[in-house]
Every structure is written in structure tokens, then in C-alpha cells.
C-alpha positions, 0 to 999 in steps of 0.5 A, spaced: 502 531 516 507 536 513 513 531 513 510 525 511 513 522 504 506 519 502 502 525 504 507 529 500 505 524 494 498 524 495 498 532 495 502 531 488 508 535 492 513 529 490 512 525 483 509 518 483 507 513 478 499 513 480 496 507 479 489 508 482 486 514 486 479 515 489 476 519 495 479 514 501 486 512 498 492 513 493 495 507 489 502 508 486 508 503 483 513 502 489 520 505 487 524 499 489 519 493 486 520 486 489 515 483 484 513 485 477 507 488 480 509 492 487 504 497 488 503 501 495 496 503 497 495 508 501 490 511 505 489 519 504 488 519 512 494 519 515 495 513 520 502 512 522 501 504 521 497 498 523 498 498 530 496 505 531 489 504 527 483 505 531 476 502 530 474 507 526 479 506 521 476 499 520 473 501 513 479 504 510 483 498 512 478 494 508 477 499 502 485 498 502 484 490 501 478 491 496 483 496 492 488 491 492 483 486 489 481 491 484 488 492 481 490 485 482 484 484 477 486 489 472 493 487 472 491 480 471 494 477 477 488 475 481 489 468 482 496 469 485 498 475 489 499 477 496 498 483 500 502 485 506 502 491 511 509 491 515 508 493 522 514 497 525 522 497 523 523 490 524 518 488 519 521 493 514 516 499 515 521 505 513 515 510 511 510 511 517 504 512 514 500 506 513 500 502 506 498 496 503 503 492 499 500 489 493 505 484 490 504 479 484 506 477 477 511 472 479 511 465 484 511 468 491 515 463 496 512 461 503 514 463 508 515 470 506 521 473 510 
């Protein structure tokens, strides 16, 4: 999608601090981190958000979670991290390209909001 911030990051048109990339996703550091580790994991396929995902996107959704686990292990936070999909503006979603937040490296309180 030509006007999507995350599509432009994936295409290399906007710089980002890349953490990981494969055929299905691109992961990069959040520019406004809420924890010592705050990585956004974005599918290369443009999907507006979780509520717009289709059954055929299930493998991509699982892949994003497995990528988060991989990054968590690499960052040595595998015993204390959170993954979050924000859905809609009321939850804090401000970029309408599905993305998974990986947060860790500090004590995470509950409830989260």
C-alpha cells in the first residue's frame, strides 16, 4: 500500500533499525519504546489490523508470534516478555498495518492498560 508507513519501512523508503527480516515479516525497533526491548514485528503482506485478518492469514499471525519468541531468546528475555496486537484507535493502534509489539527487559505490570 503506497501511503502506509510500515509498507514504506519494509520497502526501505523510510529508515528503521532492523532487528530481523525473512520472507514473511520485518521486525524493527519501536521509535517510542515502552520497555528496554520494544520491537514491532510486521507482516510484509499489508493487513490493516487483526480484525481485518482473514483465515488465510492464520499462518502469518503464528509466524509473527514465533518471530517474537525468536527475538526474545536472542535478547535473553525469553522468561519475561509480552506480545501485543493493538486493535483499533481505542487500543492505541495508530498505524493501520497489522503489527505485533514485543515488549520486555523490565517488569511488566498487570493489568496492562
